[in-house]
Structure formats: C-alpha cells, structure tokens
C-alpha positions as CSV (number, residue, x, y, z in Angstrom):
1,M,0.0,0.0,0.0
2,R,2.8,2.5,0.9
3,W,4.6,1.7,-2.3
4,R,1.5,2.5,-4.3
5,R,1.0,5.7,-2.5
6,E,4.6,6.8,-3.0
7,S,4.6,5.8,-6.7
8,G,1.5,7.9,-7.1
9,R,3.2,10.8,-5.5
10,F,6.3,10.3,-7.7
11,L,4.1,10.3,-10.8
12,R,2.4,13.6,-9.6
13,F,5.8,15.0,-8.9
14,L,6.8,14.1,-12.5
15,V,3.8,15.9,-13.8
16,V,4.5,18.9,-11.7
17,G,8.1,18.7,-12.9
18,S,7.0,18.6,-16.5
19,V,4.9,21.7,-16.0
20,G,8.0,23.3,-14.3
21,A,10.1,22.2,-17.3
22,V,7.7,23.9,-19.7
23,V,8.0,27.1,-17.5
24,D,11.8,26.6,-17.3
25,F,12.4,26.0,-21.0
26,G,9.9,28.6,-22.1
27,I,11.4,31.4,-20.0
28,F,14.9,30.3,-20.7
29,N,14.4,30.4,-24.5
30,L,12.6,33.7,-24.2
31,L,15.4,35.3,-22.2
32,S,18.4,33.7,-24.0
33,G,17.0,33.4,-27.5
34,E,14.8,36.4,-27.9
35,L,16.1,38.9,-25.4
36,H,19.8,37.8,-25.6
37,V,20.3,37.4,-21.9
38,Y,23.5,35.5,-21.0
39,P,22.5,31.8,-21.0
40,V,23.7,31.0,-17.5
41,L,21.8,34.0,-16.1
42,A,18.7,33.1,-18.2
43,S,19.0,29.6,-16.8
44,A,19.0,30.9,-13.2
45,C,16.0,33.1,-13.8
46,S,14.0,30.4,-15.5
47,F,14.9,28.0,-12.7
48,T,13.5,30.4,-10.1
49,C,10.2,30.8,-12.0
50,A,9.9,27.0,-12.3
51,V,10.7,26.5,-8.6
52,T,7.9,28.9,-7.7
53,S,5.4,27.1,-9.9
54,N,6.6,23.7,-8.6
55,F,6.2,24.6,-5.0
56,F,2.6,25.5,-5.2
57,W,1.7,22.5,-7.4
58,N,3.5,20.1,-5.1
59,R,2.1,21.6,-1.9
60,Y,-1.5,21.5,-3.2
61,W,-1.6,18.6,-5.5
62,T,1.4,16.2,-5.0
63,Y,1.3,16.4,-1.2
64,P,-2.1,17.8,-0.3
65,D,-2.0,16.0,3.1
66,S,1.1,18.0,4.0
67,R,-0.4,20.5,6.4
68,A,1.5,19.9,9.7
69,K,4.1,22.5,8.7
70,A,3.3,26.2,8.1
71,V,3.5,27.3,4.4
72,R,6.4,29.7,5.2
73,N,8.4,26.8,6.7
74,Q,7.7,24.6,3.6
75,V,8.6,27.4,1.3
76,G,11.9,27.9,3.1
77,Q,12.7,24.2,3.0
78,F,11.6,23.9,-0.7
79,A,13.6,26.9,-1.6
80,L,16.7,25.6,0.1
81,V,16.4,22.2,-1.6
82,S,15.9,24.1,-4.9
83,L,18.9,26.3,-4.2
84,V,21.1,23.2,-3.7
85,G,19.5,22.0,-7.0
86,L,20.6,25.3,-8.7
87,F,24.1,24.8,-7.4
88,I,24.1,21.3,-8.9
89,R,22.4,22.5,-12.2
90,T,24.4,25.6,-13.0
91,P,27.9,24.0,-13.3
92,L,26.3,21.0,-15.1
93,F,24.6,23.4,-17.6
94,A,27.8,25.5,-18.0
95,G,29.9,22.4,-18.6
96,L,27.5,20.6,-20.9
97,A,26.6,23.5,-23.2
98,P,30.0,23.5,-24.9
99,V,30.1,19.7,-25.1
100,W,26.7,19.7,-26.9
101,G,27.9,22.6,-29.0
102,S,30.9,20.4,-30.2
103,V,28.5,17.5,-30.9
104,L,26.2,19.7,-32.9
105,A,29.1,21.2,-34.8
106,L,29.4,17.7,-36.4
107,W,25.7,17.8,-37.4
108,H,25.1,18.7,-41.0
109,G,21.3,18.5,-41.0
110,P,18.9,21.4,-40.5
111,L,17.9,22.5,-37.0
112,P,14.8,24.4,-36.1
113,I,16.8,26.7,-33.9
114,S,20.5,27.8,-33.9
115,A,23.1,25.2,-33.0
116,A,24.1,27.3,-30.0
117,Q,20.5,27.5,-28.8
118,A,20.0,23.7,-29.4
119,A,23.2,23.0,-27.4
120,N,22.0,25.2,-24.6
121,N,18.6,23.3,-24.6
122,L,20.2,19.9,-24.6
123,A,22.5,21.0,-21.7
124,L,19.6,22.3,-19.8
125,A,17.6,19.1,-20.3
126,C,20.5,17.0,-18.9
127,A,20.9,19.3,-15.9
128,V,17.1,19.3,-15.2
129,G,17.1,15.5,-15.3
130,V,19.8,15.2,-12.7
131,V,18.2,17.9,-10.4
132,L,14.9,16.1,-10.7
133,V,16.2,13.1,-8.8
134,W,17.8,15.4,-6.1
135,N,14.6,17.4,-5.7
136,F,12.3,14.5,-5.3
137,I,14.4,12.7,-2.7
138,A,15.3,15.8,-0.7
139,N,11.8,17.2,-0.7
140,R,10.2,13.9,0.2
141,L,12.5,13.3,3.1
142,W,12.7,16.9,4.4
143,T,10.1,19.3,3.1
144,Y,7.2,16.9,3.0
145,N,8.3,14.5,5.8
146,D,5.1,15.1,7.7
147,V,3.2,12.9,5.1
148,S,2.9,9.3,6.0
C-alpha cells in the first residue's frame, strides 16, 4: 500500500516537474534566445520561476496531506532544496553546453533553432534530469516529511 501511495506521489511529482520544465524552458528560451540574456543568467532566472510554480503545485496537488508545517516553513525548505539544485544544475549546464555545441558542430542537417540554442537546450535538459532526482528525494525526506 505504501509503495503504491509513494509511486502515485512520484508520478504527480513528475507531472509537476513537467509543468515546471515547460515554464523553465519557455522562460529560458525567451530570455536567452529572444532577449539575448547571457545563457547562465537566463537559466538561473527560468529556474527560479519553475521552482515557484513547482512549490505551489507540489504543496496543493502532490502532497495535499502535508499541512502539519506552516506554508512559510515549507517554502523555506523547498527553496533551500531548490537552491542546492541550482548549485548542482548551474555547473552542469555551463559544462555541458560547450560539449553539446561540439557535438552539434558535427551535425550537418537542419535544425529548427540555432546550433548554440540547441546546445543550450540539450545541456539544460540534462541538468534538469539530474536535479529532478535530487529534488524528489530531498523534498520527500525533508520538506514533506510530515506525510505518511
């Protein structure tokens, strides 16, 4: 029974993360591609917007039974977990973007966006995947530990 409950929470967490990824990638591409904001800064800004969205969706949908803690405490815990996630994500993104750029330099087919923007998006996708695992485990064990 507990495994089924946790797997349901994980699936909801993935849905929330997917919504967050749409927010993240959308804002990232708007800032870096259209407004020409430095990609690492654009990544940090888009991450912050996604974290805000994810907190509310997780509090009210993924863990609706998590009410033993005050909202401000959970916001603080969620923000701290997310900040650690940002510290994991940022060097990963910065390190992977040139790697993907080198890989795409070998590509001779058409791309719907510039090779640099494609490399940044691939790097961001890899970093988001790694941080997803961190966020779920840390938030489940700390932020939402009042849920049985």
